[in-house]
C-alpha positions as CSV (number, residue, x, y, z in Angstrom):
1,X,0.0,0.0,0.0
2,X,2.8,2.4,0.7
3,X,5.1,3.4,-2.2
4,X,8.1,4.0,0.1
5,X,11.0,1.7,-0.4
6,X,12.6,-0.2,2.4
7,X,15.6,2.1,2.2
8,X,13.4,5.2,2.5
9,X,11.6,3.7,5.5
10,X,14.9,2.8,7.2
11,X,16.1,6.4,6.6
12,X,13.0,7.8,8.3
13,X,13.4,5.4,11.2
14,X,17.0,6.5,11.7
15,X,15.9,10.2,11.6
16,X,13.2,9.6,14.2
17,X,15.6,7.8,16.6
18,X,18.2,10.5,16.2
19,X,15.5,13.1,17.2
20,X,14.6,11.1,20.3
21,X,11.2,10.2,19.0
22,X,9.4,7.5,21.0
23,X,5.8,7.7,19.7
24,X,4.1,8.2,16.3
25,X,0.6,9.7,15.7
26,X,-0.9,8.3,12.5
27,X,-3.8,10.6,11.8
28,X,-6.6,10.8,9.3
29,X,-9.6,13.1,9.2
30,X,-13.3,12.1,9.1
31,X,-15.7,13.4,6.6
32,X,-16.2,16.6,8.6
33,X,-12.5,17.2,8.8
34,X,-12.2,16.1,12.4
35,X,-8.8,14.5,13.1
36,X,-8.7,10.8,14.3
37,X,-5.5,9.0,15.3
38,X,-3.7,6.2,17.0
39,X,-0.4,6.4,18.8
40,X,2.2,3.8,17.9
41,X,5.6,3.2,19.5
42,X,8.4,4.1,17.3
43,X,9.6,0.5,17.5
44,X,6.5,-0.4,15.4
45,X,7.1,2.4,12.8
46,X,8.3,0.1,10.0
47,X,5.2,-2.1,10.4
48,X,3.0,1.0,10.5
49,X,4.4,2.3,7.2
50,X,4.3,-1.1,5.6
51,X,1.0,-2.5,6.9
52,X,-0.7,0.4,8.6
53,X,-2.8,0.5,11.8
54,X,-6.5,-0.4,11.9
55,X,-9.6,1.6,12.8
56,X,-13.2,0.6,13.1
57,X,-14.8,3.0,10.5
58,X,-18.3,2.7,12.0
59,X,-17.0,4.0,15.3
60,X,-15.9,7.3,13.7
61,X,-18.3,10.2,14.2
62,X,-19.3,10.3,10.5
63,X,-19.1,6.5,10.1
64,X,-16.8,6.8,7.0
65,X,-19.1,4.8,4.8
66,X,-18.8,1.7,7.0
67,X,-21.1,-0.6,8.9
68,X,-19.9,-2.5,12.1
69,X,-19.3,-5.8,10.2
70,X,-16.9,-4.4,7.7
71,X,-13.1,-4.8,7.8
72,X,-10.8,-2.2,9.4
73,X,-9.9,1.1,7.8
74,X,-6.1,1.1,7.6
75,X,-4.0,4.3,7.9
76,X,-0.8,4.5,6.0
77,X,1.2,7.7,6.9
78,X,2.5,10.0,4.3
79,X,6.2,10.3,5.1
80,X,6.4,13.8,3.6
81,X,4.2,15.1,6.4
82,X,6.5,14.2,9.4
83,X,5.9,16.8,12.1
84,X,7.5,16.7,15.5
85,X,5.1,18.1,18.1
86,X,6.7,21.4,19.3
87,X,5.2,20.9,22.8
88,X,6.0,17.1,23.0
89,X,9.3,16.5,21.2
90,X,9.3,12.8,21.7
91,X,6.2,12.5,19.5
92,X,5.9,12.8,15.8
93,X,2.7,13.4,13.7
94,X,1.9,12.1,10.2
95,X,-1.1,12.8,8.0
96,X,-2.3,9.5,6.7
97,X,-4.5,8.0,3.9
98,X,-7.1,5.3,4.4
99,X,-7.2,1.9,2.8
100,X,-9.3,-1.3,3.2
101,X,-8.1,-4.7,2.1
102,X,-5.2,-3.2,0.2
103,X,-7.3,-0.6,-1.8
104,X,-7.8,3.1,-1.3
105,X,-11.0,3.8,0.7
106,X,-13.3,6.1,-1.4
107,X,-14.5,8.0,1.7
108,X,-10.9,9.2,2.6
109,X,-11.1,12.9,1.9
110,X,-7.3,13.4,1.8
111,X,-7.2,10.7,-0.9
112,X,-10.0,12.5,-2.8
113,X,-7.9,15.7,-3.0
114,X,-4.6,14.0,-3.6
115,X,-6.1,12.0,-6.5
116,X,-7.7,15.1,-8.0
117,X,-4.5,17.1,-7.8
118,X,-2.5,14.3,-9.5
119,X,-5.2,14.1,-12.2
120,X,-4.9,17.9,-12.8
121,X,-1.1,17.6,-12.9
122,X,-1.2,14.7,-15.4
123,X,-3.9,16.0,-17.7
124,X,-3.0,19.7,-17.6
125,X,0.5,20.0,-16.2
126,X,-0.8,22.4,-13.5
127,X,-0.4,22.6,-9.8
128,X,-2.6,24.4,-7.3
129,X,-1.3,26.5,-4.4
130,X,-3.4,27.7,-1.5
131,X,-3.2,29.5,1.8
132,X,-5.8,29.5,4.5
133,X,-6.6,32.2,7.1
134,X,-8.0,30.4,10.1
135,X,-10.1,32.2,12.6
136,X,-11.0,31.0,16.1
137,X,-12.5,32.1,19.4
138,X,-11.1,31.4,22.8
139,X,-14.0,30.6,25.1
140,X,-15.0,29.1,28.5
141,X,-17.9,26.8,29.3
142,X,-20.2,27.8,32.2
143,X,-23.4,26.0,33.1
144,X,-24.0,24.6,29.7
145,X,-23.3,27.9,28.0
146,X,-20.2,29.6,26.6
147,X,-18.6,33.0,27.2
148,X,-15.5,34.6,25.8
149,X,-12.3,33.7,27.5
150,X,-11.3,37.3,28.1
151,X,-14.0,39.0,30.3
152,X,-12.7,42.5,29.6
153,X,-13.5,42.3,25.9
154,X,-16.7,44.2,25.7
155,X,-16.1,47.0,23.1
156,X,-18.2,47.2,20.0
157,X,-15.3,46.9,17.5
158,X,-12.3,45.0,19.0
159,X,-10.7,44.2,15.6
160,X,-6.9,44.9,15.6
161,X,-7.1,46.4,19.1
162,X,-3.6,46.4,20.5
163,X,-4.6,46.2,24.2
164,X,-6.8,43.2,23.5
165,X,-4.1,41.5,21.4
166,X,-1.7,42.0,24.2
167,X,-3.9,40.3,26.8
168,X,-3.2,36.9,25.3
169,X,0.2,37.6,23.9
170,X,1.9,34.6,25.6
171,X,-0.6,32.3,24.0
172,X,-0.3,33.9,20.5
173,X,3.5,34.1,20.6
174,X,3.9,30.5,21.7
175,X,1.6,29.4,18.9
176,X,3.7,31.5,16.4
177,X,6.9,30.0,17.8
178,X,5.5,26.5,17.2
179,X,4.7,27.4,13.6
180,X,8.1,28.9,12.9
181,X,9.8,25.9,14.5
182,X,7.9,23.7,12.0
183,X,9.1,26.0,9.2
184,X,5.6,27.1,8.3
185,X,6.3,30.9,8.4
186,X,3.5,32.7,10.2
187,X,3.0,36.0,8.3
188,X,0.8,37.8,10.7
189,X,-1.5,37.4,13.7
190,X,-4.3,39.7,14.8
191,X,-7.2,40.2,17.1
192,X,-10.4,39.8,15.0
193,X,-13.8,41.4,15.1
194,X,-15.2,39.3,17.9
195,X,-14.1,39.2,21.5
196,X,-11.2,36.9,22.1
197,X,-11.3,36.0,18.4
198,X,-8.0,35.6,16.5
199,X,-6.6,35.0,13.0
200,X,-3.3,33.6,12.1
201,X,-2.0,33.9,8.5
202,X,0.3,31.1,7.3
203,X,2.3,31.4,4.0
204,X,0.8,29.5,1.1
205,X,2.0,26.1,-0.1
206,X,0.9,23.3,-2.4
207,X,-2.7,22.6,-1.8
208,X,-2.4,19.2,-0.2
209,X,0.3,20.5,2.2
210,X,-1.8,23.5,3.1
211,X,-4.7,21.2,4.1
212,X,-2.4,19.1,6.2
213,X,-1.1,22.2,7.9
214,X,-4.6,23.5,8.6
215,X,-5.5,20.2,10.2
216,X,-2.4,20.2,12.4
217,X,-2.9,23.9,13.2
218,X,-6.4,23.3,14.7
219,X,-4.9,20.5,16.8
220,X,-2.1,22.7,18.0
221,X,-4.4,25.6,18.8
222,X,-6.8,23.3,20.7
223,X,-4.0,21.8,22.8
224,X,-2.4,25.2,23.6
225,X,-5.8,26.7,24.6
226,X,-6.4,23.8,26.9
227,X,-3.1,24.5,28.8
228,X,-4.6,27.9,29.9
229,X,-8.1,26.6,30.7
230,X,-9.7,27.8,27.5
231,X,-11.5,26.1,24.7
232,X,-10.5,26.9,21.1
233,X,-13.7,27.1,19.0
234,X,-13.7,26.9,15.3
235,X,-17.5,26.9,15.2
236,X,-18.6,29.0,12.3
237,X,-21.0,31.2,14.4
238,X,-20.7,30.6,18.2
239,X,-22.2,34.0,19.1
240,X,-25.4,35.5,17.7
241,X,-24.3,39.1,17.8
242,X,-20.6,38.6,16.8
243,X,-18.8,37.8,13.7
244,X,-18.2,34.2,12.7
245,X,-15.1,32.2,12.1
246,X,-14.0,32.2,8.5
247,X,-11.2,30.3,6.9
248,X,-10.7,32.3,3.7
249,X,-8.9,30.4,1.0
250,X,-6.3,32.2,-1.1
251,X,-5.5,30.4,-4.3
252,X,-3.4,30.5,-7.5
253,X,-2.8,28.1,-10.4
254,X,0.8,27.3,-11.5
255,X,2.5,25.9,-14.6
256,X,5.9,25.0,-13.3
257,X,7.3,28.1,-11.7
258,X,4.9,30.4,-13.6
259,X,1.9,31.9,-11.7
260,X,-0.9,31.7,-14.3
261,X,-3.1,34.1,-12.4
262,X,-0.8,37.2,-12.7
263,X,-0.9,39.7,-15.6
264,X,0.2,43.3,-15.1
265,X,-1.6,44.3,-18.3
266,X,-5.0,43.6,-16.8
267,X,-7.4,46.3,-18.0
268,X,-9.4,46.1,-14.8
269,X,-6.2,47.0,-12.9
270,X,-6.4,44.0,-10.6
271,X,-3.3,42.4,-12.0
272,X,-5.1,39.2,-13.1
273,X,-4.8,37.2,-16.2
274,X,-7.6,35.9,-18.5
275,X,-7.0,32.5,-16.9
276,X,-7.7,33.9,-13.5
277,X,-10.9,35.6,-14.6
278,X,-12.1,32.4,-16.2
279,X,-11.3,30.6,-12.9
280,X,-13.3,33.3,-11.0
281,X,-16.1,32.7,-13.5
282,X,-16.1,29.0,-12.5
283,X,-16.1,29.8,-8.8
284,X,-19.2,32.1,-9.3
285,X,-20.9,29.5,-11.5
286,X,-20.6,26.7,-9.0
287,X,-20.7,28.6,-5.7
288,X,-24.2,27.4,-4.8
289,X,-23.0,23.8,-5.0
290,X,-19.5,23.8,-3.5
291,X,-20.7,25.9,-0.6
292,X,-22.1,22.7,0.8
293,X,-18.4,21.8,1.3
294,X,-16.9,25.2,2.2
295,X,-19.7,26.0,4.6
296,X,-20.6,22.4,5.7
297,X,-22.7,22.7,8.8
298,X,-26.2,24.0,9.9
299,X,-24.4,26.7,11.9
300,X,-22.4,27.8,8.8
301,X,-25.4,29.6,7.4
302,X,-25.8,31.8,10.4
303,X,-22.5,33.3,9.5
304,X,-23.4,33.9,5.9
305,X,-25.7,36.9,6.5
306,X,-25.3,40.6,5.8
307,X,-26.3,41.8,9.4
308,X,-26.2,40.4,12.8
309,X,-22.9,41.6,14.3
310,X,-22.2,44.0,17.1
311,X,-19.5,45.7,15.0
312,X,-22.0,46.5,12.2
313,X,-20.8,43.9,9.6
314,X,-20.3,40.1,9.5
315,X,-17.5,40.3,7.0
316,X,-19.0,37.1,5.4
317,X,-20.2,36.8,1.8
318,X,-23.9,36.9,1.0
319,X,-24.0,37.4,-2.7
320,X,-22.2,35.5,-5.6
321,X,-19.9,38.3,-6.7
322,X,-16.3,39.4,-7.1
323,X,-14.3,42.6,-6.7
324,X,-11.0,44.1,-5.8
325,X,-9.8,44.7,-2.3
326,X,-13.3,44.7,-1.0
327,X,-14.3,42.4,1.9
328,X,-18.0,42.5,1.1
329,X,-17.4,40.4,-2.1
330,X,-17.5,36.6,-2.2
331,X,-14.3,36.6,-4.3
332,X,-11.9,39.3,-3.2
333,X,-8.8,40.3,-5.2
334,X,-6.4,42.1,-2.9
335,X,-3.3,41.1,-5.0
336,X,-2.7,40.2,-8.6
337,X,-0.8,37.2,-7.4
338,X,-3.9,35.2,-6.1
339,X,-7.6,35.4,-5.5
340,X,-9.5,34.9,-2.2
341,X,-12.7,32.9,-1.7
342,X,-14.5,34.1,1.4
343,X,-17.2,31.3,1.6
344,X,-15.2,28.8,3.6
345,X,-15.6,28.8,7.3
346,X,-13.4,27.2,10.0
347,X,-15.5,24.1,10.2
348,X,-14.8,23.0,6.6
349,X,-13.0,19.9,5.7
350,X,-10.1,21.6,3.8
351,X,-9.5,18.6,1.5
352,X,-13.1,18.5,0.3
353,X,-13.4,22.3,0.0
354,X,-10.2,22.5,-2.0
355,X,-11.2,19.7,-4.4
356,X,-14.6,21.4,-5.1
357,X,-13.2,24.9,-5.6
358,X,-10.4,23.7,-7.9
359,X,-12.9,21.8,-10.0
360,X,-15.2,24.8,-10.2
361,X,-12.3,27.1,-11.3
362,X,-11.0,24.6,-13.9
363,X,-14.5,24.3,-15.4
364,X,-14.5,28.1,-15.7
365,X,-11.2,27.9,-17.6
366,X,-12.4,25.1,-19.9
367,X,-15.6,27.0,-20.7
368,X,-14.0,30.4,-20.8
369,X,-16.6,31.7,-18.4
370,X,-16.7,35.5,-18.1
371,X,-17.2,36.7,-14.5
372,X,-18.3,40.1,-15.9
373,X,-17.0,43.5,-14.5
374,X,-15.9,43.6,-10.9
375,X,-18.3,44.9,-8.3
376,X,-17.6,47.9,-6.3
377,X,-19.0,49.4,-3.2
378,X,-20.7,47.9,-0.1
379,X,-22.5,44.7,-1.2
380,X,-24.3,44.6,2.1
381,X,-26.2,47.7,1.1
382,X,-27.0,46.6,-2.4
383,X,-30.7,46.7,-3.1
384,X,-32.7,43.8,-4.5
385,X,-33.4,45.8,-7.6
386,X,-29.6,46.5,-8.1
387,X,-28.9,42.8,-7.7
388,X,-31.5,41.8,-10.3
389,X,-30.2,44.4,-12.8
390,X,-26.6,43.3,-12.4
391,X,-27.5,39.6,-12.5
392,X,-26.0,38.9,-9.0
393,X,-27.5,35.8,-7.2
394,X,-27.6,35.1,-3.5
395,X,-25.8,32.2,-1.8
396,X,-27.9,29.3,-0.3
397,X,-29.5,30.3,3.0
398,X,-29.3,26.9,4.6
399,X,-27.4,23.6,4.5
400,X,-30.4,21.9,2.9
401,X,-30.4,24.4,0.0
402,X,-26.7,24.0,-0.5
403,X,-26.9,20.2,-0.5
404,X,-29.7,20.2,-3.0
405,X,-27.5,22.4,-5.3
406,X,-24.5,20.1,-4.8
407,X,-26.5,17.0,-5.9
408,X,-27.3,18.8,-9.2
409,X,-23.8,20.0,-9.9
410,X,-22.0,17.7,-12.4
411,X,-18.6,19.3,-11.9
412,X,-18.6,18.9,-8.1
413,X,-19.9,15.3,-8.3
414,X,-17.2,14.4,-10.8
415,X,-14.4,15.8,-8.7
416,X,-15.5,14.2,-5.5
417,X,-16.5,10.9,-7.0
418,X,-20.2,9.9,-7.4
419,X,-20.2,7.3,-4.6
420,X,-18.7,9.7,-2.1
421,X,-20.8,12.7,-3.1
422,X,-24.0,10.7,-2.7
423,X,-22.9,9.6,0.8
424,X,-21.9,13.1,1.8
425,X,-25.2,14.5,0.7
426,X,-27.1,11.8,2.6
427,X,-25.0,12.5,5.7
428,X,-25.6,16.2,5.5
429,X,-29.3,15.9,5.0
430,X,-29.4,13.7,8.1
431,X,-27.6,16.5,9.9
432,X,-30.1,19.0,8.6
433,X,-33.1,16.9,9.6
434,X,-31.7,16.4,13.1
435,X,-31.4,20.1,13.5
436,X,-34.8,20.9,12.0
437,X,-36.5,18.5,14.4
438,X,-34.8,19.7,17.5
439,X,-36.7,22.1,19.8
440,X,-34.3,25.0,20.6
441,X,-34.1,27.2,23.6
442,X,-35.2,30.1,21.5
443,X,-38.5,28.3,20.6
444,X,-39.1,27.5,24.3
445,X,-38.5,31.1,25.4
446,X,-40.7,32.5,22.7
447,X,-43.6,30.1,22.5
448,X,-43.9,28.2,25.8
449,X,-46.3,30.6,27.5
450,X,-46.9,33.1,24.7
451,X,-49.3,31.1,22.6
């Protein structure tokens, strides 16, 4: 199952022992992107790489397409992802792919992306580079509810506030030191628009590596938050009156060392090539479908609204549009080097989101889709009449609407694989139905004695 030679494996074993590694974490993600792992002694590493370690798929939160009677899911670590835990240096982490009975498991989301990237490379000679801006809250649980970790944060617009950034400086600097130790180069960290909400920008990389880094990043943040008695929340919208947690994807398409998205002669002065505009055209065309993957939870659609934030804006996309350095657009172009898709939130499975967005963009290139002129101004204040005249559509308002669109989208289904896409849609509809049939506290408060 593993393509590594005996010599390569022996070399890694030697490197692990020289670093004082005693334990290995072999990790895959479930369909929701939640990491699952087993810890293996380093003495068993060669067996792990050769034969893998088994998991009961049905025991995983999203069941991974398995029933209790089916054989184990086997993880085979990708040796290129070796990451020593900065806070536990005797332990190394590997991202892994799933197999059953010697064959790739079609519900392994890392494999879905890896396979699609290789297909694009083989058929088109292209590679895809991405960067993700993860946002998260630090919270505390109290009597079944949550509150922000930092009690003093009660100002209306806390974004970029130096005093608030400084209150958790030890946490943020330790996190940045971890990233730098791993060679990931953190470019900037800021206090976001919600209380005790932060964003860390990590330099872009090949798409698969970026997804692996994002998965590890969430693991590291959660661990570090726990050491100070906090909970790191990547929930898309944990507070009704505050901004949600986005995970904006920055993306560019490359042919060798050439960035195919950049062109200084761009008449719209955004610095983009025709290829980039066609890619944007594809992202706009398929947005209603792939948002079921970039905004994959019931809660996600409480983030994708124009109002509802104490600061006066949610900073989340509502309309299927693009523009320059304008954060009210779904696709933002702040640099002629890349484009930014603002639909993904921090709950997304990055492997699935990347696969679907790449497929959408490539379809735009193949069909030479024209995204039209860029939009200017505040999209949150655009009237219904303006939208209609300009042909701008609205994003799905619920997970159910998004899943319905996904099931009709040929491009997304082809990239994900029909078998997996059908399972994903079924799983998400079950999630929607469970939510829709649950009586919420809001309903009790409103209707219990009122009617």
